[in-house]
C-alpha positions as CSV (number, residue, x, y, z in Angstrom):
1,M,-3.1,49.2,-154.7
2,P,-3.6,52.1,-152.3
3,T,-6.8,51.9,-150.3
4,M,-9.5,54.4,-151.4
5,P,-11.0,56.6,-148.6
6,P,-14.7,55.9,-148.0
7,P,-17.0,58.3,-149.7
8,L,-18.5,61.4,-148.1
9,T,-22.1,60.9,-147.0
10,R,-24.8,63.3,-146.0
11,L,-27.0,62.4,-143.0
12,H,-30.7,63.3,-142.9
13,D,-32.3,61.3,-140.0
14,R,-32.6,63.5,-136.9
15,E,-33.2,60.7,-134.5
16,A,-30.2,58.7,-135.8
17,L,-28.1,61.8,-135.4
18,A,-29.4,62.3,-131.9
19,D,-28.5,58.7,-131.0
20,R,-24.9,59.3,-132.1
21,F,-24.6,62.4,-130.1
22,R,-26.3,61.1,-126.9
23,H,-23.3,58.8,-126.4
24,D,-21.2,61.9,-125.5
25,P,-23.6,64.8,-124.9
26,E,-21.2,67.1,-123.2
27,L,-19.0,67.1,-126.3
28,H,-21.9,67.5,-128.7
29,L,-24.1,70.1,-126.9
30,F,-24.3,72.3,-130.0
31,E,-25.1,69.4,-132.3
32,L,-27.9,68.2,-130.2
33,G,-29.4,71.7,-129.9
34,D,-29.2,72.2,-133.6
35,L,-31.5,69.2,-134.2
36,D,-34.4,71.4,-132.9
37,D,-36.8,72.9,-135.4
38,P,-35.5,76.5,-135.5
39,F,-32.0,75.4,-136.4
40,W,-32.5,72.1,-138.3
41,P,-33.3,73.7,-141.7
42,H,-30.0,75.5,-141.7
43,T,-27.9,72.4,-141.0
44,T,-26.0,70.0,-143.2
45,W,-24.5,66.9,-141.7
46,Y,-21.6,64.8,-143.1
47,T,-19.8,61.6,-142.3
48,L,-17.8,59.0,-144.1
49,A,-19.7,56.0,-145.4
50,D,-18.8,53.0,-143.2
51,G,-19.5,50.2,-145.5
52,S,-22.5,48.9,-143.4
53,D,-25.2,47.0,-145.1
54,D,-28.2,48.3,-143.1
55,G,-30.2,49.6,-146.0
56,S,-29.9,53.3,-145.2
57,D,-27.4,56.1,-145.7
58,E,-27.0,56.6,-142.0
59,G,-24.7,53.6,-141.5
60,T,-23.9,52.2,-138.1
61,G,-23.3,55.6,-136.4
62,E,-19.8,54.9,-135.3
63,G,-17.8,57.5,-137.3
64,P,-17.4,61.2,-136.5
65,V,-20.0,63.6,-137.9
66,A,-19.3,67.2,-139.0
67,L,-22.0,69.9,-139.0
68,L,-22.1,72.8,-141.4
69,Y,-24.5,75.5,-140.1
70,G,-25.5,78.2,-142.5
71,V,-26.7,81.1,-140.4
72,G,-24.8,84.3,-139.7
73,E,-22.2,86.3,-141.4
74,L,-20.0,83.2,-141.7
75,P,-21.2,79.6,-142.0
76,T,-20.0,77.5,-139.1
77,L,-18.3,74.1,-139.2
78,L,-18.4,71.8,-136.2
79,G,-16.1,68.8,-136.0
80,L,-15.6,67.4,-132.5
81,T,-14.2,64.1,-131.5
82,R,-12.4,62.5,-128.5
83,P,-8.6,62.0,-129.0
84,E,-8.9,58.4,-130.0
85,R,-11.0,59.4,-133.0
86,H,-9.0,62.4,-134.2
87,G,-7.6,60.4,-137.1
88,H,-11.1,59.6,-138.3
89,L,-12.1,63.3,-138.0
90,T,-9.0,64.2,-140.1
91,E,-10.2,61.8,-142.9
92,L,-13.7,63.3,-142.8
93,L,-12.5,66.9,-143.0
94,R,-10.2,66.1,-145.9
95,A,-13.1,64.6,-147.8
96,M,-15.3,67.7,-147.1
97,G,-13.0,70.0,-149.0
98,P,-15.2,70.1,-152.1
99,V,-18.4,71.0,-150.2
100,L,-17.0,73.7,-147.8
101,P,-17.7,77.4,-148.4
102,D,-14.9,79.7,-149.4
103,R,-14.7,81.2,-145.9
104,F,-16.2,79.9,-142.6
105,L,-15.8,79.7,-138.8
106,A,-14.8,76.3,-137.5
107,H,-14.8,74.7,-134.1
108,L,-12.5,71.7,-134.4
109,T,-10.7,69.3,-132.1
110,G,-7.4,67.5,-132.6
111,G,-5.8,70.0,-134.9
112,G,-8.5,69.4,-137.5
113,A,-7.9,72.7,-139.3
114,E,-4.6,71.4,-140.6
115,A,-6.5,68.6,-142.3
116,L,-7.9,71.1,-144.7
117,A,-4.6,72.3,-146.1
118,P,-3.4,73.0,-148.7
119,G,-6.8,74.1,-150.1
120,Y,-7.6,76.1,-147.1
121,R,-5.6,78.3,-144.6
122,V,-6.3,79.4,-141.1
123,E,-6.8,83.2,-140.9
124,H,-7.3,83.4,-137.2
125,R,-7.2,80.8,-134.4
126,T,-8.3,81.0,-130.8
127,A,-7.7,78.2,-128.3
128,M,-10.9,77.4,-126.4
129,L,-12.0,75.0,-123.7
130,R,-15.4,73.2,-123.6
131,M,-16.5,73.0,-120.0
132,A,-19.5,71.2,-118.6
133,L,-21.4,71.6,-115.3
134,T,-20.5,68.4,-113.4
135,D,-21.1,69.6,-109.8
136,R,-24.3,71.5,-109.4
137,T,-23.9,71.9,-105.7
138,A,-21.0,74.3,-106.3
139,L,-23.4,76.8,-107.9
140,S,-24.3,77.9,-104.4
141,T,-21.0,79.6,-104.1
142,G,-21.8,82.1,-106.9
143,A,-25.2,83.4,-106.0
144,G,-24.0,86.5,-104.0
145,S,-26.4,89.3,-103.1
146,W,-27.1,90.7,-106.5
147,Q,-30.7,90.7,-107.8
148,V,-30.6,88.8,-111.0
149,G,-33.8,89.0,-113.1
150,P,-35.0,87.6,-116.5
151,L,-34.4,89.4,-119.7
152,G,-36.6,89.3,-122.8
153,A,-37.2,91.1,-126.1
154,P,-37.9,94.5,-124.5
155,D,-34.4,94.4,-123.1
156,L,-32.7,94.1,-126.5
157,A,-31.4,97.6,-126.8
158,D,-30.0,97.5,-123.2
159,L,-28.3,94.2,-123.9
160,L,-26.7,95.4,-127.1
161,A,-25.4,98.4,-125.3
162,L,-23.9,96.2,-122.6
163,F,-22.2,94.0,-125.3
164,A,-20.8,97.1,-127.0
165,A,-19.2,98.2,-123.7
166,G,-18.1,94.8,-122.3
167,Y,-18.1,92.2,-125.1
168,P,-17.6,93.8,-128.5
169,G,-17.6,91.4,-131.4
170,N,-19.4,88.6,-129.6
171,W,-21.8,86.2,-131.4
172,F,-25.4,87.0,-130.5
173,D,-28.6,85.8,-132.1
174,E,-31.4,88.1,-130.8
175,R,-33.9,85.3,-131.3
176,M,-32.5,83.7,-128.2
177,L,-33.9,86.6,-126.1
178,T,-37.4,85.2,-126.9
179,T,-36.5,81.5,-126.8
180,G,-33.9,82.1,-124.0
181,P,-33.4,82.1,-121.2
182,Y,-31.4,85.3,-120.6
183,V,-30.8,86.9,-117.2
184,G,-29.2,90.1,-116.1
185,V,-28.4,92.6,-113.3
186,R,-29.3,96.3,-113.4
187,D,-27.7,99.1,-111.3
188,A,-29.5,101.6,-109.1
189,D,-30.2,103.7,-112.2
190,G,-31.7,100.9,-114.1
191,R,-28.7,100.4,-116.4
192,L,-28.0,96.8,-117.5
193,V,-24.5,96.0,-116.1
194,A,-24.3,92.2,-116.4
195,A,-26.0,89.4,-118.3
196,A,-25.7,85.8,-119.3
197,G,-27.7,83.8,-121.8
198,V,-27.6,80.8,-124.0
199,H,-26.4,79.9,-127.5
200,V,-28.4,76.6,-127.4
201,H,-31.2,75.4,-125.2
202,S,-33.0,72.2,-126.1
203,P,-35.5,70.9,-123.6
204,A,-36.2,68.1,-126.1
205,H,-32.6,66.8,-125.8
206,R,-32.1,68.3,-122.3
207,V,-29.0,70.3,-123.2
208,A,-27.9,73.9,-123.0
209,V,-24.9,76.0,-123.9
210,I,-24.3,79.1,-121.9
211,G,-22.9,82.2,-123.8
212,N,-22.5,85.9,-123.8
213,V,-21.6,86.1,-120.1
214,T,-20.8,89.8,-119.9
215,T,-20.1,92.4,-117.2
216,H,-19.8,96.1,-117.9
217,P,-16.1,97.2,-117.4
218,E,-17.1,99.5,-114.5
219,F,-18.6,96.6,-112.5
220,R,-16.0,93.9,-113.0
221,G,-14.5,92.1,-110.0
222,R,-17.8,92.2,-108.0
223,G,-19.2,88.8,-108.6
224,L,-21.8,89.7,-111.2
225,A,-20.7,87.1,-113.8
226,A,-20.8,84.4,-111.1
227,A,-24.3,85.6,-110.0
228,C,-25.7,85.7,-113.5
229,T,-24.2,82.3,-114.4
230,T,-25.5,80.7,-111.2
231,R,-29.0,82.1,-111.7
232,L,-29.0,81.0,-115.4
233,C,-28.0,77.5,-114.5
234,E,-30.8,77.4,-111.9
235,V,-33.3,78.5,-114.5
236,L,-32.1,75.9,-117.0
237,S,-31.8,73.0,-114.5
238,P,-35.5,71.7,-114.7
239,T,-35.2,71.3,-118.5
240,T,-31.5,70.2,-118.9
241,D,-29.3,67.3,-117.9
242,H,-26.2,68.7,-119.5
243,I,-25.1,72.4,-119.4
244,G,-21.9,73.5,-121.0
245,L,-20.0,76.5,-122.3
246,N,-16.9,77.5,-124.4
247,V,-14.3,79.7,-122.8
248,R,-11.0,81.1,-124.0
249,A,-8.1,79.0,-122.8
250,D,-6.0,82.1,-122.3
251,H,-8.6,83.7,-119.9
252,P,-7.6,82.2,-116.6
253,T,-10.0,84.4,-114.6
254,A,-13.0,83.0,-116.5
255,V,-11.7,79.4,-116.4
256,S,-11.2,79.7,-112.7
257,L,-14.7,81.3,-112.2
258,Y,-16.4,78.4,-114.0
259,G,-14.3,75.9,-112.1
260,R,-15.5,77.3,-108.8
261,L,-19.1,77.1,-110.0
262,G,-18.8,73.3,-110.7
263,F,-17.7,73.3,-114.4
264,T,-14.9,70.9,-115.5
265,T,-13.0,70.8,-118.8
266,V,-14.4,68.4,-121.5
267,T,-11.9,69.1,-124.3
268,A,-9.8,71.7,-126.0
269,I,-11.2,73.2,-129.2
270,D,-9.6,75.4,-131.9
271,E,-12.0,78.2,-132.9
272,C,-10.7,79.2,-136.4
273,V,-11.6,81.4,-139.2
274,I,-10.7,79.4,-142.3
275,A,-10.5,80.6,-145.9
276,A,-9.9,79.0,-149.3
277,V,-6.4,79.6,-150.7
């Protein structure tokens, strides 16, 4: 008889989830950050039952975990594993078909999007790289002479104007301006011309994900992105052991910049918009 796949299981124990992700924190930066109180109520966590007999639904913690995050215009699915576990992730994603929304954003490794066919199709795909800061001494090369200062809630309008000019369509949660940190550079007239912030910052789990690194088109090529990223990492360093970011794989200028600042590639990720057929 054919072997039945293990049943889909929801996970509820935050500490048990944290233990899973701490084994590979640079791969699971978002997951660790989403265990914090502001994000936890919007998360649903799935794995495949592993047949353990430990008296709980959390199992032994050996299988991959997928996160469904329900905030924003589109829910977000995260399913990240190392290459040796891609087959297990494929099994998990196939089992999740009945619980997935009709349309969602997904960050998946190992061609995971294809595991959802034929019930779902990929509308759009972007090849990304997860990079992590592994050489903090290299940050000294990016400081430059720019005056990089903190940004907060009063800077929201200026930041949105910068995004409209230099990074239209980016994902930005304005709550992060208050939980932050965000940093930026202003020109002689006081206009915000560069900024960098975080998607995730969890002092409790000592992780952060940098995002929304933006330079106004009129100021590109002058080292502002490097200066903002460097200053942001300096601000984050006392409360983080692991700092990472996602960058488009087809953006060699950005990949090279982060490489010079001490970031190295952790894994390739497909960022996809996926819809039910």
